[in-house]
C-alpha positions as CSV (number, residue, x, y, z in Angstrom):
1,M,-58.8,-38.8,-82.2
2,T,-60.1,-36.7,-79.4
3,V,-59.3,-37.1,-75.7
4,A,-61.6,-35.1,-73.5
5,G,-61.8,-34.8,-69.7
6,N,-64.9,-35.4,-67.7
7,S,-66.5,-31.9,-67.6
8,S,-68.9,-32.8,-64.8
9,S,-66.1,-33.8,-62.5
10,Q,-64.1,-30.7,-63.5
11,R,-67.1,-28.5,-62.6
12,S,-67.1,-30.1,-59.1
13,D,-63.7,-28.7,-58.4
14,T,-63.7,-25.7,-56.2
15,E,-61.8,-22.4,-56.7
16,A,-59.6,-23.4,-53.8
17,G,-58.8,-26.7,-55.4
18,R,-57.8,-25.0,-58.6
19,G,-55.6,-22.6,-56.7
20,N,-53.9,-25.6,-54.9
21,R,-53.3,-27.3,-58.3
22,D,-51.7,-24.1,-59.6
23,E,-49.4,-23.9,-56.6
24,E,-48.5,-27.5,-56.9
25,E,-47.4,-27.2,-60.5
26,E,-44.0,-28.9,-60.9
27,D,-41.1,-26.5,-61.0
28,P,-39.1,-27.4,-64.1
29,W,-35.9,-26.0,-62.5
30,A,-36.2,-28.2,-59.4
31,L,-33.5,-30.8,-59.0
32,P,-34.7,-34.2,-60.2
33,E,-35.0,-37.2,-57.9
34,L,-31.8,-39.2,-58.0
35,Q,-33.2,-42.3,-56.3
36,D,-32.5,-45.6,-58.1
37,A,-35.7,-47.5,-57.5
38,S,-34.5,-50.5,-59.5
39,A,-31.4,-51.2,-57.4
40,T,-31.4,-53.8,-54.6
41,P,-31.0,-52.2,-51.2
42,W,-27.4,-52.5,-49.8
43,A,-28.7,-54.4,-46.7
44,E,-30.2,-57.1,-48.9
45,L,-27.1,-57.9,-50.9
46,D,-24.8,-60.8,-50.1
47,T,-21.0,-60.4,-49.9
48,R,-20.6,-61.2,-53.6
49,G,-23.2,-58.7,-54.6
50,R,-21.6,-56.0,-52.5
51,V,-18.2,-56.6,-54.0
52,L,-19.6,-56.5,-57.5
53,R,-21.5,-53.3,-56.8
54,V,-18.4,-51.5,-55.3
55,T,-16.2,-52.8,-58.2
56,W,-18.7,-51.5,-60.8
57,L,-19.0,-48.2,-59.0
58,V,-15.2,-47.7,-58.9
59,A,-14.9,-48.8,-62.5
60,R,-17.5,-46.2,-63.6
61,F,-15.8,-43.5,-61.5
62,L,-12.4,-44.3,-63.1
63,L,-14.0,-44.3,-66.6
64,L,-15.6,-40.9,-65.8
65,L,-12.2,-39.5,-64.9
66,G,-10.8,-40.8,-68.1
67,L,-13.6,-39.3,-70.1
68,L,-13.3,-36.0,-68.3
69,Y,-9.6,-36.0,-69.2
70,M,-10.4,-36.6,-72.9
71,F,-13.2,-34.0,-72.7
72,I,-10.7,-31.4,-71.5
73,C,-8.2,-32.4,-74.1
74,S,-10.9,-32.1,-76.8
75,L,-11.5,-28.5,-75.6
76,D,-7.8,-27.8,-75.9
77,I,-7.7,-29.2,-79.4
78,L,-10.8,-27.2,-80.3
79,S,-9.0,-24.1,-79.1
80,S,-6.0,-25.0,-81.3
81,A,-8.3,-25.5,-84.3
82,F,-9.9,-22.1,-83.9
83,R,-6.4,-20.5,-83.6
84,L,-5.3,-22.1,-86.8
85,L,-8.5,-21.0,-88.5
86,G,-8.6,-17.5,-87.2
87,G,-5.5,-16.8,-85.1
88,K,-3.7,-14.8,-87.7
89,A,-6.9,-12.8,-88.5
90,A,-7.4,-12.1,-84.8
91,G,-3.8,-10.9,-84.5
92,E,-4.0,-8.7,-87.6
93,A,-7.3,-7.3,-86.4
94,M,-5.8,-6.3,-83.1
95,S,-2.7,-4.9,-84.8
96,N,-4.9,-2.5,-86.8
97,T,-5.5,0.1,-84.1
98,G,-7.6,2.1,-86.5
99,L,-10.4,-0.4,-86.0
100,F,-10.7,0.7,-82.3
101,S,-12.0,4.1,-83.2
102,N,-14.6,3.9,-80.5
103,P,-15.4,1.7,-77.4
104,I,-18.2,-0.3,-79.2
105,A,-15.8,-1.4,-82.0
106,G,-13.2,-2.4,-79.4
107,L,-15.8,-4.4,-77.5
108,M,-16.8,-6.3,-80.6
109,V,-13.2,-7.0,-81.6
110,G,-12.7,-8.4,-78.1
111,V,-15.7,-10.7,-78.6
112,L,-14.7,-11.9,-82.0
113,S,-11.0,-12.4,-81.3
114,T,-11.8,-14.4,-78.2
115,V,-14.2,-16.6,-80.1
116,L,-11.5,-17.2,-82.7
117,V,-8.7,-18.1,-80.3
118,Q,-11.2,-19.8,-77.8
119,S,-9.4,-18.3,-74.8
120,S,-10.0,-15.1,-72.9
121,S,-6.6,-15.5,-71.3
122,T,-4.8,-15.6,-74.7
123,S,-6.7,-12.6,-76.1
124,T,-6.2,-10.6,-72.9
125,S,-2.4,-11.5,-73.0
126,I,-2.3,-10.2,-76.6
127,V,-3.9,-6.9,-75.5
128,V,-1.5,-6.6,-72.5
129,S,1.5,-7.1,-74.8
130,M,0.2,-4.5,-77.2
131,V,-0.3,-2.0,-74.4
132,S,3.2,-2.6,-73.1
133,A,4.6,-2.1,-76.6
134,D,2.7,1.3,-76.9
135,L,0.7,-0.1,-79.8
136,L,-2.6,0.3,-78.1
137,P,-3.9,3.0,-75.6
138,V,-4.8,1.7,-72.2
139,R,-8.2,3.4,-72.3
140,L,-9.2,1.5,-75.5
141,S,-7.7,-1.8,-74.3
142,I,-10.2,-1.9,-71.4
143,F,-13.2,-2.1,-73.8
144,I,-11.5,-4.9,-75.7
145,I,-11.0,-6.8,-72.5
146,M,-14.7,-6.4,-71.7
147,G,-15.4,-8.1,-75.1
148,T,-13.1,-11.0,-74.2
149,N,-15.2,-11.6,-71.1
150,I,-18.2,-12.2,-73.4
151,G,-16.4,-14.3,-76.1
152,T,-15.0,-16.8,-73.6
153,S,-18.5,-18.2,-72.8
154,V,-19.0,-19.6,-76.3
155,T,-17.4,-22.9,-75.3
156,N,-19.8,-24.0,-72.6
157,T,-22.7,-22.9,-74.8
158,I,-21.4,-25.4,-77.5
159,V,-21.1,-28.0,-74.8
160,A,-24.7,-27.4,-73.7
161,V,-25.9,-28.1,-77.2
162,G,-24.5,-31.6,-76.9
163,Q,-27.3,-32.3,-74.4
164,A,-30.1,-31.5,-76.8
165,G,-31.2,-35.1,-77.0
166,E,-33.3,-34.9,-73.8
167,R,-35.4,-31.8,-73.4
168,G,-35.3,-31.5,-69.6
169,D,-31.5,-31.9,-69.4
170,F,-31.1,-29.5,-72.3
171,R,-33.2,-26.9,-70.6
172,R,-31.1,-27.0,-67.5
173,A,-27.8,-27.2,-69.3
174,F,-28.5,-24.4,-71.8
175,A,-29.6,-22.1,-68.9
176,A,-26.5,-23.0,-67.0
177,A,-24.3,-22.1,-70.0
178,T,-26.1,-18.9,-70.9
179,V,-26.2,-17.5,-67.3
180,H,-22.5,-16.7,-68.0
181,D,-23.5,-14.9,-71.2
182,M,-26.2,-12.9,-69.4
183,F,-24.0,-11.8,-66.6
184,N,-21.3,-10.7,-69.0
185,W,-23.7,-8.8,-71.3
186,L,-25.5,-7.1,-68.4
187,S,-22.1,-6.0,-66.9
188,V,-21.1,-4.5,-70.2
189,L,-24.4,-2.7,-70.5
190,V,-23.8,-1.1,-67.1
191,F,-20.0,-0.5,-67.1
192,L,-19.2,0.3,-70.7
193,P,-21.1,3.6,-70.7
194,L,-19.7,4.3,-67.2
195,E,-16.1,3.6,-68.2
196,W,-16.6,5.6,-71.5
197,A,-17.9,8.6,-69.5
198,S,-15.7,8.5,-66.4
199,G,-12.8,6.1,-67.1
200,Y,-13.1,4.8,-63.5
201,L,-11.4,1.5,-64.4
202,F,-8.5,3.3,-66.0
203,W,-7.9,5.7,-63.1
204,L,-8.3,2.9,-60.5
205,T,-5.9,0.5,-62.1
206,D,-3.5,3.3,-63.0
207,A,-3.3,4.4,-59.4
208,I,-2.7,0.8,-58.3
209,T,0.0,0.1,-60.9
210,A,1.8,3.4,-60.7
211,D,4.8,1.9,-58.9
212,I,4.8,-1.5,-60.5
213,V,7.4,-2.3,-63.2
214,Y,6.0,-4.6,-65.9
215,D,8.3,-7.1,-67.6
216,P,7.0,-7.6,-71.2
217,T,9.2,-10.6,-71.7
218,R,7.1,-12.6,-69.1
219,T,4.1,-13.5,-71.1
220,D,3.5,-17.1,-70.1
221,N,1.0,-18.0,-67.4
222,P,1.7,-20.8,-64.8
223,E,0.5,-24.1,-66.1
224,F,-1.3,-26.7,-63.9
225,L,-3.8,-28.7,-65.8
226,K,-1.9,-28.3,-69.1
227,A,1.0,-30.1,-67.6
228,I,-1.3,-33.2,-67.5
229,T,-3.0,-32.7,-70.9
230,K,0.0,-31.6,-73.0
231,P,1.4,-35.1,-73.6
232,F,-1.9,-36.0,-75.3
233,T,-2.8,-32.8,-77.1
234,E,0.7,-32.3,-78.4
235,M,0.4,-35.5,-80.4
236,F,-2.2,-33.7,-82.5
237,V,-0.8,-30.2,-82.9
238,Q,1.7,-27.8,-81.4
239,L,1.2,-24.1,-81.8
240,S,3.3,-21.0,-81.1
241,S,1.1,-18.5,-79.2
242,S,4.0,-16.0,-79.4
243,K,3.5,-15.7,-83.2
244,I,-0.1,-14.5,-82.7
245,R,1.2,-11.9,-80.2
246,D,3.9,-10.9,-82.7
247,I,1.3,-10.4,-85.4
248,A,-0.8,-8.2,-83.0
249,Q,2.3,-6.1,-82.3
250,G,2.8,-5.5,-86.0
251,K,5.9,-7.7,-86.4
252,E,6.5,-9.7,-89.6
253,V,5.7,-13.3,-89.1
254,N,6.2,-15.8,-91.9
255,G,5.2,-19.5,-92.1
256,S,2.8,-21.5,-90.1
257,L,1.6,-21.0,-86.5
258,M,2.4,-24.7,-86.0
259,T,5.7,-25.6,-84.5
260,G,7.7,-28.5,-83.2
261,D,7.9,-32.2,-84.3
262,G,6.2,-35.4,-83.4
263,H,2.6,-34.3,-83.9
264,M,0.0,-35.1,-86.5
265,F,0.8,-32.1,-88.7
266,S,4.6,-32.0,-88.3
267,S,5.1,-32.8,-92.0
268,W,2.0,-30.9,-93.1
269,S,2.5,-28.9,-96.3
270,G,-1.0,-27.4,-96.6
271,S,-2.4,-24.2,-95.1
272,D,-3.1,-23.5,-91.5
273,A,-6.8,-23.1,-92.3
274,A,-7.0,-26.6,-93.8
275,A,-5.2,-28.1,-90.8
276,G,-7.6,-26.1,-88.5
277,G,-10.6,-27.5,-90.4
278,I,-9.4,-31.1,-89.9
279,L,-8.7,-30.4,-86.2
280,L,-12.1,-28.7,-85.8
281,A,-14.0,-31.7,-87.1
282,L,-11.8,-34.1,-85.1
283,S,-12.2,-32.1,-81.8
284,L,-16.0,-31.8,-82.2
285,V,-16.4,-35.5,-82.7
286,M,-14.2,-36.2,-79.7
287,L,-16.0,-33.5,-77.7
288,C,-19.5,-34.8,-78.5
289,T,-18.6,-38.4,-77.9
290,C,-17.0,-37.6,-74.5
291,L,-20.0,-35.4,-73.6
292,V,-22.6,-38.1,-74.4
293,L,-20.7,-40.8,-72.5
294,I,-20.1,-38.4,-69.6
295,V,-23.8,-37.5,-69.4
296,K,-24.8,-41.2,-69.5
297,L,-22.2,-42.1,-66.8
298,L,-23.3,-39.2,-64.6
299,A,-26.9,-40.3,-65.0
300,S,-25.8,-43.8,-63.9
301,L,-23.7,-42.7,-61.0
302,L,-26.0,-40.0,-59.7
303,K,-28.5,-42.4,-58.3
304,G,-29.2,-43.8,-54.9
305,T,-28.4,-42.6,-51.4
306,I,-24.9,-41.5,-52.0
307,A,-26.0,-39.4,-55.0
308,K,-28.8,-37.8,-53.0
309,V,-26.3,-36.9,-50.2
310,L,-23.9,-35.4,-52.8
311,Q,-26.6,-33.4,-54.5
312,R,-27.8,-32.1,-51.1
313,F,-24.2,-31.2,-50.1
314,I,-23.4,-29.3,-53.3
315,N,-26.7,-27.3,-53.3
316,S,-27.2,-26.8,-49.6
317,D,-26.5,-23.5,-47.7
318,L,-24.2,-22.9,-44.8
319,P,-25.9,-23.3,-41.4
320,G,-27.5,-20.5,-39.4
321,V,-26.3,-17.0,-39.9
322,L,-23.6,-18.1,-42.3
323,K,-26.3,-18.9,-44.9
324,Y,-25.9,-15.5,-46.5
325,F,-22.2,-16.2,-47.3
326,T,-22.8,-19.5,-49.1
327,G,-22.8,-17.9,-52.5
328,Y,-19.6,-15.9,-51.7
329,L,-17.9,-19.2,-50.7
330,A,-19.0,-20.6,-54.1
331,I,-17.5,-17.6,-55.8
332,L,-14.2,-18.3,-54.1
333,I,-14.3,-22.0,-54.9
334,G,-15.0,-21.1,-58.6
335,A,-12.1,-18.7,-58.7
336,G,-9.7,-21.1,-57.0
337,L,-10.6,-24.0,-59.3
338,T,-10.4,-21.8,-62.4
339,I,-6.9,-20.7,-61.3
340,L,-5.9,-24.4,-61.0
341,V,-7.2,-25.4,-64.5
342,Q,-6.1,-22.0,-66.0
343,S,-9.3,-21.7,-68.0
344,S,-12.8,-20.5,-67.2
345,S,-14.0,-22.3,-70.4
346,I,-12.9,-25.7,-69.1
347,F,-14.3,-25.1,-65.6
348,T,-17.8,-23.9,-66.7
349,S,-17.9,-26.5,-69.5
350,A,-17.3,-29.3,-67.0
351,L,-20.1,-28.0,-64.8
352,T,-22.6,-27.6,-67.6
353,P,-23.4,-31.4,-67.9
354,L,-23.7,-31.6,-64.1
355,V,-26.4,-29.0,-64.2
356,G,-28.0,-30.8,-67.1
357,V,-28.4,-34.1,-65.3
358,G,-29.6,-32.4,-62.1
359,A,-26.6,-32.7,-59.8
360,I,-26.1,-28.9,-59.5
361,H,-28.9,-26.3,-59.4
362,I,-28.6,-23.3,-61.7
363,D,-28.8,-21.0,-58.7
364,R,-25.5,-22.6,-57.4
365,M,-24.0,-22.6,-60.9
366,Y,-24.3,-18.8,-61.0
367,P,-21.8,-17.9,-58.2
368,L,-19.4,-20.6,-59.4
369,T,-19.5,-19.0,-62.9
370,L,-18.8,-15.6,-61.3
371,G,-15.8,-17.0,-59.5
372,S,-14.5,-18.5,-62.8
373,N,-14.7,-15.0,-64.3
374,I,-12.4,-13.8,-61.5
375,G,-10.0,-16.8,-61.7
376,T,-9.3,-16.3,-65.4
377,T,-8.3,-12.7,-65.3
378,V,-4.9,-11.7,-66.5
379,A,-5.1,-7.9,-66.6
380,L,-5.9,-5.8,-63.5
381,C,-8.7,-3.9,-65.3
382,H,-10.2,-7.3,-66.2
383,L,-10.3,-8.2,-62.5
384,F,-11.9,-5.0,-61.4
385,F,-14.4,-5.1,-64.2
386,N,-15.6,-8.6,-63.1
387,L,-15.6,-7.5,-59.4
388,S,-17.7,-4.5,-60.4
389,G,-20.1,-6.8,-62.2
390,I,-20.4,-9.1,-59.2
391,L,-21.1,-6.1,-56.9
392,V,-24.0,-5.1,-59.1
393,W,-25.5,-8.5,-60.1
394,Y,-24.9,-10.7,-57.0
395,P,-25.2,-9.2,-53.5
396,V,-28.8,-8.0,-53.8
397,P,-31.2,-11.0,-54.3
398,F,-33.4,-9.0,-56.6
399,M,-30.5,-8.1,-58.9
400,R,-29.1,-11.7,-59.1
401,R,-32.5,-12.9,-60.3
402,V,-32.1,-10.8,-63.5
403,P,-29.3,-12.8,-65.2
404,I,-30.6,-16.1,-63.8
405,G,-34.1,-15.2,-65.0
406,L,-32.9,-14.4,-68.5
407,A,-30.9,-17.6,-68.6
408,K,-34.0,-19.6,-67.5
409,K,-36.0,-17.9,-70.3
410,L,-33.5,-19.1,-72.8
411,G,-33.6,-22.5,-71.3
412,E,-37.4,-22.6,-71.7
413,T,-37.1,-21.4,-75.3
414,V,-34.7,-24.2,-76.3
415,F,-36.9,-26.7,-74.4
416,H,-39.7,-26.0,-76.9
417,Y,-37.6,-25.1,-79.9
418,R,-34.3,-27.0,-79.8
419,W,-33.1,-25.4,-83.1
420,F,-33.1,-22.0,-81.3
421,A,-29.8,-23.0,-79.5
422,F,-27.9,-23.0,-82.9
423,V,-29.5,-19.7,-83.9
424,Y,-28.5,-18.2,-80.5
425,L,-24.9,-19.5,-80.8
426,V,-24.4,-18.2,-84.3
427,F,-26.1,-14.9,-83.8
428,M,-24.8,-13.9,-80.4
429,F,-21.1,-14.8,-81.0
430,F,-20.7,-14.1,-84.7
431,L,-23.4,-12.2,-86.5
432,F,-24.4,-9.7,-83.9
433,P,-20.7,-8.7,-83.1
434,L,-20.0,-8.4,-86.8
435,I,-23.0,-6.3,-87.5
436,V,-22.4,-3.9,-84.6
437,F,-18.7,-3.7,-85.4
438,G,-19.5,-2.7,-89.0
439,L,-22.0,-0.1,-87.9
440,S,-19.6,1.3,-85.3
441,L,-16.9,1.7,-87.9
442,A,-19.4,3.7,-90.1
443,G,-19.8,6.3,-87.4
444,W,-21.7,6.7,-84.2
445,Q,-24.6,8.5,-86.1
446,L,-25.3,5.4,-88.2
447,L,-24.9,3.1,-85.2
448,L,-27.3,5.2,-83.1
449,G,-29.8,5.5,-86.0
450,V,-29.9,1.7,-86.5
451,A,-29.4,0.3,-83.0
452,G,-31.4,3.1,-81.2
453,P,-34.9,2.0,-82.4
454,F,-34.2,-1.7,-81.7
455,A,-32.9,-0.8,-78.2
456,L,-36.0,1.4,-77.5
457,L,-38.3,-1.4,-78.8
458,A,-36.5,-4.0,-76.5
459,I,-36.9,-1.7,-73.5
460,F,-40.6,-1.1,-74.3
461,V,-41.4,-4.8,-74.7
462,A,-39.4,-5.7,-71.5
463,T,-41.3,-3.0,-69.5
464,V,-44.7,-4.2,-70.8
465,N,-43.9,-7.8,-70.0
466,I,-42.8,-7.0,-66.5
467,L,-46.0,-4.9,-65.9
468,K,-48.1,-7.7,-67.4
469,A,-46.6,-10.2,-64.9
470,K,-46.6,-7.8,-61.9
471,K,-49.4,-5.3,-62.3
472,P,-51.5,-5.7,-65.4
473,S,-54.1,-3.3,-64.2
474,V,-51.9,-0.3,-65.0
475,L,-51.7,-1.3,-68.7
476,P,-54.4,-0.3,-71.3
477,E,-56.4,-3.2,-72.6
478,E,-54.5,-3.2,-75.9
479,L,-51.2,-4.0,-74.1
480,R,-52.4,-6.7,-71.7
481,S,-51.9,-9.3,-74.4
482,W,-49.8,-9.7,-77.5
483,D,-52.4,-11.8,-79.2
484,E,-53.5,-9.0,-81.6
485,L,-50.0,-9.0,-83.2
486,P,-49.2,-11.3,-86.1
487,E,-47.9,-14.7,-84.9
488,I,-44.5,-14.2,-86.5
489,F,-43.9,-11.2,-84.2
490,R,-44.9,-12.8,-80.9
491,S,-44.0,-16.5,-81.2
492,L,-41.4,-18.8,-82.6
493,A,-44.0,-21.4,-83.6
494,P,-44.3,-20.2,-87.3
495,Y,-40.5,-20.6,-87.7
496,D,-40.7,-23.9,-86.0
497,R,-43.3,-25.1,-88.4
498,L,-41.2,-23.9,-91.3
499,I,-38.1,-25.7,-90.0
500,V,-40.1,-28.9,-89.5
501,R,-41.4,-28.7,-93.1
502,M,-37.8,-28.1,-94.3
503,G,-36.7,-31.1,-92.2
504,R,-39.1,-33.4,-94.0
505,T,-37.1,-32.8,-97.2
506,C,-33.8,-34.1,-95.7
507,T,-32.6,-37.6,-96.2
508,C,-32.6,-38.3,-92.4
509,Y,-36.2,-37.3,-91.9
510,G,-37.3,-41.0,-91.3
511,A,-34.8,-41.3,-88.5
512,C,-35.7,-37.9,-87.1
513,R,-39.4,-38.9,-87.2
514,K,-38.7,-42.2,-85.5
515,S,-36.7,-40.4,-82.8
516,A,-39.4,-37.9,-82.3
517,A,-42.0,-40.6,-82.0
518,N,-40.0,-42.3,-79.2
519,D,-40.3,-39.3,-76.9
520,E,-43.6,-38.0,-78.3
521,D,-45.6,-38.8,-75.1
522,E,-43.2,-37.0,-72.9
523,D,-42.9,-34.0,-75.2
524,V,-46.7,-33.7,-75.6
525,A,-47.3,-33.9,-71.9
526,D,-44.7,-31.2,-71.3
527,F,-46.3,-29.0,-74.1
528,I,-49.8,-29.5,-72.7
529,A,-48.7,-28.6,-69.2
530,E,-46.9,-25.4,-70.4
531,E,-49.8,-24.3,-72.6
532,K,-52.3,-24.9,-69.8
533,R,-50.2,-22.6,-67.6
534,K,-50.0,-19.9,-70.2
535,A,-53.8,-20.2,-71.0
536,H,-54.5,-19.8,-67.3
537,E,-52.4,-16.7,-67.1
538,R,-54.0,-15.2,-70.3
539,S,-57.5,-15.9,-69.0
540,R,-57.2,-13.0,-66.5
541,T,-57.0,-10.4,-69.3
542,S,-58.1,-12.2,-72.4
543,P,-61.6,-13.2,-73.8
544,P,-63.2,-16.1,-72.0
545,F,-61.9,-18.8,-74.3
546,Q,-58.4,-19.4,-75.7
547,S,-57.1,-21.8,-78.3
548,V,-53.5,-22.6,-78.7
549,E,-52.0,-24.6,-81.6
550,F,-48.5,-26.1,-81.8
551,Q,-46.7,-28.6,-83.9
552,T,-44.3,-31.5,-83.5
553,L,-42.8,-33.9,-86.1
554,P,-45.5,-36.6,-85.9
555,G,-48.5,-34.2,-86.2
556,V,-50.3,-31.1,-85.2
557,F,-51.8,-30.7,-81.7
558,S,-54.5,-28.2,-80.8
559,L,-55.2,-27.4,-77.2
560,S,-58.3,-25.6,-76.0
561,V,-58.7,-24.5,-72.4
562,S,-61.5,-22.5,-70.8
563,P,-60.6,-20.2,-67.9
564,E,-63.2,-21.9,-65.7
565,E,-61.5,-25.2,-66.4
566,T,-64.8,-26.9,-67.1
567,R,-63.7,-28.4,-70.3
568,Q,-60.3,-29.6,-71.5
569,S,-59.7,-31.3,-74.8
570,V,-56.7,-32.3,-76.8
571,E,-57.4,-32.9,-80.5
572,T,-54.8,-34.7,-82.6
573,V,-54.9,-34.1,-86.3
574,V,-52.8,-36.4,-88.4
């Protein structure tokens, strides 16, 4: 079947008209319209209708609060599951100070240990207790704490994957989650070499704490939100965080990390790993269920005039000359709320669905995330590391566009290839830290020999892409387009086709195909719009005719666009 546009009418379009259409292309990151066209206006409702509407609104709001409570509890249970699965391993890794032979190894240990215990506050507290016991030098502990900053963002990335059912929401949610990752990695790229060379964080914090007496017996943080969630979460499991700290300090610890009575595993005779596996499955089911219901409730609540006012209030700037300070106020709010809930993971994970449904813009999510980084700090060097990162990546508008732009790029990628989110999650938080950690232990020569070429290639590709977008005339003809490269080196489409073919062999393929067919029209329209935009960009430096092919579950779609836009056709091959 072939659907072709009217070429004669297209030829009548003027260059100015085409320029206007390009300018009017819909911004995929713009906040969606929250107007509920199906609802009867308030003025037209009788008394009974108004009472029912208010009652239904209050009931949904209370249900949302209950689901949010369960969502936070599921995150706490998820954290406990990871501690049972890897808490001892994390403590033993930290107790082996020989692993921290260089800053890169320390950084990766910080990432992996925080992913295992699902809390940067916990892993940072372990590092602080080891430093106070003279088991770990302060200089090396700073690099571990940099790693904890990265590892803590795994939770909201997992939460974002829960919104993969709807492409538009998934794009916004995944970008909102990964903007935290991008800020943390960019800050490490800047300040790890600087700290390695100068030790500025060490000397700064040493000067501040010179006259402060630290009490190593005070290891517990004040609890606010946990006072509410503990009665529920302790019915599932109760853990001893002090045992993980004792393991890290080289003390002999026997028995299970679980403690206390009256919980699900109080009479458990199996291993901690088995209990952790059960809790992991249970918490993920609870997390996904709560997330799906929260997203549906938010989509139902965030409609109409009140929703539009709320959306405008959250994303608007301060008036007049105070507009410049809006982002800094958001940073303070993020820090304050994170201090209240005592977890940056909970705070950012709660915001991620709001960005997904369109209540909060990613540009407003960014300063709130920076504030949460400050609010979760335990060690002074952790605080100044985050403050240093904010000073680099926020005050100058050009600089803040870097982490936001990278996060949007990831959002666009998962919009087209939803499976990429799982690849990103596994690679960035598990495989990549493990590979770099192993190479760093083998010696800096091997690390430099393996990582150096990849780093240079990444810098080269990034530079060429920036020049292609900003000033393509300075590039030679060969570098103005990647089309000459094999497709596997310039696109994820070949891997997508492979995954689709592999998916056809699974038992749930029929259900997947039916699900894909339900939103086929929306997906195809989005793909066509995106490929038209890319073809228009390539037409400036490429031959006069381009052909793009992509694939979805129901079939293969081939799009052909001429730069003059005199002919457009979409051919469907089944």
